[in-house]
DOKOLPA-718011 format. One record per residue: residue number from 1; z, x negated, y negated of N, C-alpha, C in turn. Coordinates in steps of 0.2 Angstrom, whole numbers. Example, Ala and Ser with C-alpha at 12.3 -4.5 7.8 and 13.67 -1.06 7.14 Angstrom:
# residues 2
1 | 39 | -66 | 28 | 39 | -62 | 22 | 39 | -66 | 16 .
2 | 35 | -64 | 11 | 36 | -68 | 5 | 39 | -64 | 0 .
***
This chain:
# residues 147
1 | 0 | -4 | 6 | 0 | 0 | 0 | 0 | -4 | -6 .
2 | -3 | -2 | -11 | -3 | -6 | -18 | 3 | -5 | -21 .
3 | 5 | -9 | -26 | 11 | -9 | -30 | 11 | -2 | -34 .
4 | 6 | 0 | -36 | 6 | 7 | -40 | 8 | 12 | -36 .
5 | 6 | 12 | -29 | 8 | 18 | -25 | 16 | 17 | -23 .
6 | 19 | 11 | -23 | 26 | 10 | -21 | 31 | 11 | -27 .
7 | 28 | 12 | -33 | 33 | 11 | -38 | 36 | 18 | -39 .
8 | 42 | 18 | -43 | 45 | 24 | -45 | 47 | 24 | -52 .
9 | 42 | 25 | -56 | 42 | 24 | -63 | 45 | 30 | -67 .
10 | 45 | 30 | -73 | 47 | 35 | -78 | 43 | 42 | -77 .
11 | 37 | 41 | -76 | 33 | 47 | -75 | 34 | 51 | -69 .
12 | 38 | 48 | -64 | 40 | 51 | -58 | 47 | 55 | -58 .
13 | 50 | 53 | -64 | 57 | 56 | -65 | 57 | 62 | -69 .
14 | 61 | 67 | -67 | 62 | 73 | -71 | 69 | 72 | -75 .
15 | 69 | 69 | -81 | 75 | 66 | -84 | 77 | 71 | -90 .
16 | 72 | 71 | -95 | 74 | 74 | -101 | 72 | 81 | -103 .
17 | 69 | 84 | -98 | 66 | 91 | -100 | 72 | 96 | -98 .
18 | 77 | 97 | -102 | 82 | 101 | -101 | 80 | 108 | -99 .
19 | 76 | 111 | -103 | 73 | 118 | -102 | 70 | 119 | -95 .
20 | 66 | 114 | -94 | 62 | 114 | -87 | 67 | 113 | -81 .
21 | 72 | 109 | -82 | 78 | 108 | -77 | 82 | 115 | -76 .
22 | 83 | 118 | -82 | 87 | 124 | -81 | 83 | 129 | -78 .
23 | 76 | 130 | -79 | 72 | 134 | -76 | 71 | 133 | -69 .
24 | 71 | 127 | -67 | 70 | 125 | -60 | 76 | 128 | -56 .
25 | 82 | 127 | -59 | 88 | 130 | -55 | 89 | 137 | -55 .
26 | 86 | 140 | -60 | 86 | 148 | -61 | 81 | 151 | -57 .
27 | 74 | 148 | -57 | 69 | 152 | -54 | 66 | 148 | -48 .
28 | 68 | 142 | -46 | 65 | 138 | -41 | 67 | 141 | -34 .
29 | 63 | 139 | -29 | 65 | 140 | -22 | 70 | 134 | -20 .
30 | 74 | 136 | -15 | 78 | 130 | -12 | 79 | 131 | -5 .
31 | 81 | 126 | -2 | 82 | 125 | 6 | 87 | 119 | 7 .
32 | 90 | 119 | 13 | 94 | 114 | 14 | 92 | 110 | 20 .
33 | 92 | 103 | 19 | 91 | 98 | 25 | 96 | 93 | 25 .
34 | 101 | 94 | 29 | 107 | 89 | 29 | 105 | 82 | 28 .
35 | 108 | 79 | 23 | 114 | 80 | 19 | 111 | 82 | 12 .
36 | 105 | 85 | 11 | 102 | 86 | 4 | 101 | 94 | 4 .
37 | 101 | 96 | -2 | 99 | 103 | -4 | 93 | 101 | -9 .
38 | 87 | 105 | -8 | 81 | 104 | -12 | 80 | 110 | -15 .
39 | 79 | 109 | -22 | 77 | 115 | -26 | 70 | 113 | -29 .
40 | 65 | 117 | -28 | 58 | 115 | -30 | 54 | 121 | -33 .
41 | 49 | 119 | -37 | 45 | 124 | -41 | 39 | 121 | -43 .
42 | 33 | 125 | -43 | 27 | 122 | -45 | 26 | 125 | -52 .
43 | 24 | 121 | -57 | 24 | 123 | -64 | 18 | 119 | -68 .
44 | 17 | 122 | -74 | 12 | 119 | -78 | 15 | 112 | -81 .
45 | 11 | 107 | -82 | 14 | 101 | -86 | 16 | 103 | -93 .
46 | 22 | 101 | -95 | 24 | 102 | -102 | 20 | 98 | -107 .
47 | 18 | 92 | -106 | 14 | 89 | -110 | 9 | 85 | -107 .
48 | 4 | 82 | -111 | -2 | 79 | -108 | 0 | 72 | -105 .
49 | 6 | 69 | -107 | 8 | 62 | -105 | 11 | 62 | -98 .
50 | 12 | 68 | -95 | 15 | 68 | -89 | 10 | 68 | -84 .
51 | 9 | 62 | -81 | 3 | 61 | -76 | 5 | 62 | -69 .
52 | 11 | 61 | -67 | 13 | 62 | -60 | 12 | 69 | -58 .
53 | 10 | 70 | -52 | 9 | 77 | -49 | 16 | 79 | -47 .
54 | 21 | 75 | -45 | 27 | 77 | -43 | 32 | 73 | -47 .
55 | 37 | 77 | -50 | 43 | 74 | -53 | 49 | 76 | -49 .
56 | 54 | 71 | -49 | 60 | 72 | -45 | 66 | 71 | -49 .
57 | 72 | 75 | -48 | 78 | 74 | -51 | 83 | 73 | -45 .
58 | 88 | 68 | -46 | 92 | 67 | -40 | 99 | 68 | -43 .
59 | 104 | 71 | -39 | 110 | 73 | -41 | 115 | 72 | -36 .
60 | 121 | 69 | -38 | 127 | 68 | -33 | 133 | 71 | -37 .
61 | 136 | 75 | -33 | 142 | 79 | -36 | 148 | 74 | -38 .
62 | 150 | 75 | -44 | 157 | 71 | -46 | 163 | 74 | -42 .
63 | 162 | 81 | -41 | 168 | 84 | -37 | 169 | 81 | -31 .
64 | 163 | 80 | -27 | 164 | 77 | -20 | 165 | 69 | -20 .
65 | 162 | 66 | -25 | 163 | 58 | -25 | 165 | 56 | -32 .
66 | 172 | 55 | -32 | 175 | 53 | -39 | 172 | 47 | -42 .
67 | 171 | 42 | -38 | 169 | 35 | -40 | 162 | 35 | -42 .
68 | 160 | 32 | -48 | 153 | 32 | -50 | 149 | 27 | -46 .
69 | 153 | 22 | -43 | 149 | 17 | -39 | 146 | 20 | -33 .
70 | 150 | 25 | -30 | 148 | 29 | -24 | 142 | 33 | -26 .
71 | 143 | 37 | -31 | 138 | 42 | -33 | 131 | 38 | -35 .
72 | 132 | 32 | -38 | 126 | 28 | -40 | 122 | 26 | -34 .
73 | 126 | 23 | -29 | 124 | 21 | -22 | 120 | 26 | -19 .
74 | 123 | 32 | -18 | 120 | 38 | -15 | 113 | 40 | -18 .
75 | 113 | 40 | -25 | 107 | 41 | -29 | 102 | 36 | -28 .
76 | 104 | 30 | -27 | 99 | 24 | -26 | 96 | 25 | -19 .
77 | 100 | 27 | -14 | 97 | 28 | -7 | 92 | 34 | -7 .
78 | 94 | 39 | -11 | 89 | 45 | -11 | 83 | 43 | -14 .
79 | 83 | 40 | -20 | 77 | 38 | -23 | 73 | 34 | -19 .
80 | 76 | 29 | -16 | 72 | 24 | -11 | 69 | 28 | -6 .
81 | 73 | 32 | -2 | 70 | 36 | 3 | 64 | 40 | 1 .
82 | 64 | 43 | -5 | 59 | 47 | -8 | 53 | 43 | -10 .
83 | 54 | 37 | -13 | 49 | 32 | -15 | 45 | 30 | -9 .
84 | 48 | 29 | -3 | 45 | 26 | 3 | 41 | 32 | 7 .
85 | 43 | 38 | 6 | 40 | 43 | 10 | 37 | 49 | 6 .
86 | 36 | 47 | -1 | 32 | 53 | -5 | 25 | 53 | -3 .
87 | 22 | 49 | 1 | 15 | 50 | 3 | 14 | 56 | 7 .
88 | 20 | 59 | 10 | 19 | 65 | 14 | 17 | 71 | 9 .
89 | 19 | 70 | 3 | 17 | 76 | -2 | 10 | 75 | -4 .
90 | 6 | 70 | -3 | -1 | 69 | -5 | -6 | 74 | -3 .
91 | -4 | 77 | 3 | -9 | 82 | 5 | -7 | 89 | 3 .
92 | -3 | 90 | -2 | -1 | 97 | -5 | -7 | 99 | -9 .
93 | -9 | 105 | -7 | -15 | 108 | -11 | -12 | 112 | -17 .
94 | -11 | 108 | -23 | -8 | 111 | -29 | -14 | 114 | -33 .
95 | -13 | 120 | -36 | -18 | 123 | -40 | -20 | 118 | -46 .
96 | -25 | 120 | -49 | -28 | 115 | -54 | -23 | 115 | -60 .
97 | -21 | 109 | -63 | -17 | 108 | -68 | -10 | 110 | -67 .
98 | -8 | 110 | -61 | -1 | 112 | -59 | 3 | 105 | -56 .
99 | 9 | 105 | -56 | 13 | 100 | -53 | 19 | 102 | -50 .
100 | 22 | 98 | -46 | 28 | 100 | -42 | 34 | 97 | -45 .
101 | 39 | 100 | -46 | 46 | 97 | -48 | 51 | 98 | -42 .
102 | 55 | 93 | -41 | 60 | 93 | -36 | 66 | 91 | -38 .
103 | 72 | 94 | -35 | 78 | 92 | -37 | 81 | 90 | -30 .
104 | 84 | 84 | -29 | 88 | 83 | -23 | 95 | 83 | -24 .
105 | 99 | 87 | -21 | 106 | 87 | -23 | 110 | 85 | -16 .
106 | 113 | 80 | -17 | 117 | 77 | -11 | 123 | 81 | -10 .
107 | 124 | 84 | -5 | 129 | 89 | -4 | 135 | 87 | 1 .
108 | 134 | 82 | 5 | 139 | 79 | 9 | 145 | 77 | 6 .
109 | 151 | 78 | 9 | 157 | 75 | 6 | 158 | 68 | 8 .
110 | 155 | 66 | 14 | 155 | 59 | 16 | 150 | 55 | 13 .
111 | 151 | 48 | 13 | 146 | 43 | 11 | 142 | 41 | 17 .
112 | 136 | 44 | 17 | 132 | 43 | 23 | 127 | 36 | 22 .
113 | 125 | 34 | 27 | 121 | 28 | 27 | 114 | 30 | 25 .
114 | 110 | 25 | 24 | 103 | 26 | 22 | 99 | 30 | 27 .
115 | 100 | 28 | 33 | 96 | 32 | 38 | 97 | 39 | 38 .
116 | 103 | 42 | 38 | 104 | 49 | 37 | 101 | 52 | 31 .
117 | 101 | 49 | 26 | 98 | 51 | 19 | 91 | 51 | 20 .
118 | 88 | 46 | 23 | 81 | 46 | 24 | 78 | 51 | 28 .
119 | 82 | 53 | 33 | 80 | 58 | 38 | 80 | 65 | 34 .
120 | 85 | 66 | 30 | 85 | 72 | 26 | 79 | 73 | 21 .
121 | 78 | 67 | 18 | 72 | 67 | 13 | 65 | 68 | 17 .
122 | 65 | 65 | 23 | 58 | 66 | 27 | 58 | 74 | 29 .
123 | 63 | 77 | 31 | 63 | 84 | 33 | 61 | 88 | 27 .
124 | 63 | 86 | 21 | 62 | 90 | 15 | 54 | 89 | 13 .
125 | 52 | 83 | 13 | 45 | 81 | 12 | 40 | 84 | 16 .
126 | 42 | 86 | 23 | 37 | 89 | 27 | 38 | 97 | 27 .
127 | 44 | 99 | 24 | 45 | 106 | 24 | 41 | 109 | 18 .
128 | 41 | 106 | 12 | 38 | 108 | 6 | 31 | 110 | 7 .
129 | 26 | 106 | 10 | 19 | 108 | 11 | 19 | 114 | 15 .
130 | 23 | 115 | 20 | 23 | 121 | 24 | 24 | 127 | 20 .
131 | 30 | 127 | 16 | 31 | 132 | 12 | 26 | 134 | 6 .
132 | 23 | 129 | 4 | 18 | 130 | -1 | 12 | 133 | 2 .
133 | 10 | 131 | 8 | 4 | 134 | 12 | 6 | 141 | 13 .
134 | 12 | 143 | 15 | 14 | 150 | 16 | 15 | 154 | 10 .
135 | 14 | 151 | 4 | 15 | 155 | -2 | 22 | 157 | -4 .
136 | 27 | 152 | -2 | 34 | 154 | -2 | 37 | 152 | -9 .
137 | 33 | 149 | -14 | 35 | 147 | -20 | 36 | 153 | -25 .
138 | 41 | 153 | -29 | 42 | 159 | -33 | 37 | 160 | -39 .
139 | 36 | 154 | -43 | 32 | 155 | -48 | 27 | 149 | -50 .
140 | 22 | 151 | -53 | 17 | 146 | -55 | 16 | 146 | -62 .
141 | 22 | 148 | -66 | 21 | 149 | -73 | 21 | 143 | -77 .
142 | 20 | 144 | -83 | 20 | 138 | -88 | 27 | 136 | -89 .
143 | 28 | 130 | -90 | 34 | 127 | -92 | 35 | 126 | -100 .
144 | 35 | 132 | -103 | 35 | 131 | -110 | 42 | 130 | -113 .
145 | 42 | 124 | -117 | 49 | 122 | -119 | 51 | 127 | -124 .
146 | 47 | 131 | -127 | 50 | 135 | -133 | 53 | 142 | -130 .
147 | 53 | 143 | -123 | 55 | 149 | -120 | 63 | 149 | -120 .
***
């Protein structure tokens, strides 16, 4: 694989779109693949500079993991598992000018090793195309920041 295919740059992260993130959790579809909960949605791009077909948000609960070191380690493991396995999403038939947004929420109270996290990420990345093909997504609406 080329370096560009293996990177996980800013364009792949769903960081600062507060309204889009709120909308994802209000209107998005979700399912569980231990140890992760996935919330996902297909939307219009907010701006022209968003080039990635998929953007990801990673969250680890402070309630379950008090120490920031632990939370950051688990987030790194989830991001790495996604980065190495995101090629599974390349076959998704997204409608024209649409993109996929995902949220990975770590829900285990235990600190799991990378292999367990990667297994959950792989299950999620194989399940999403199945759900998209079945038409299980809730909305294909515009992600208008003014709403």
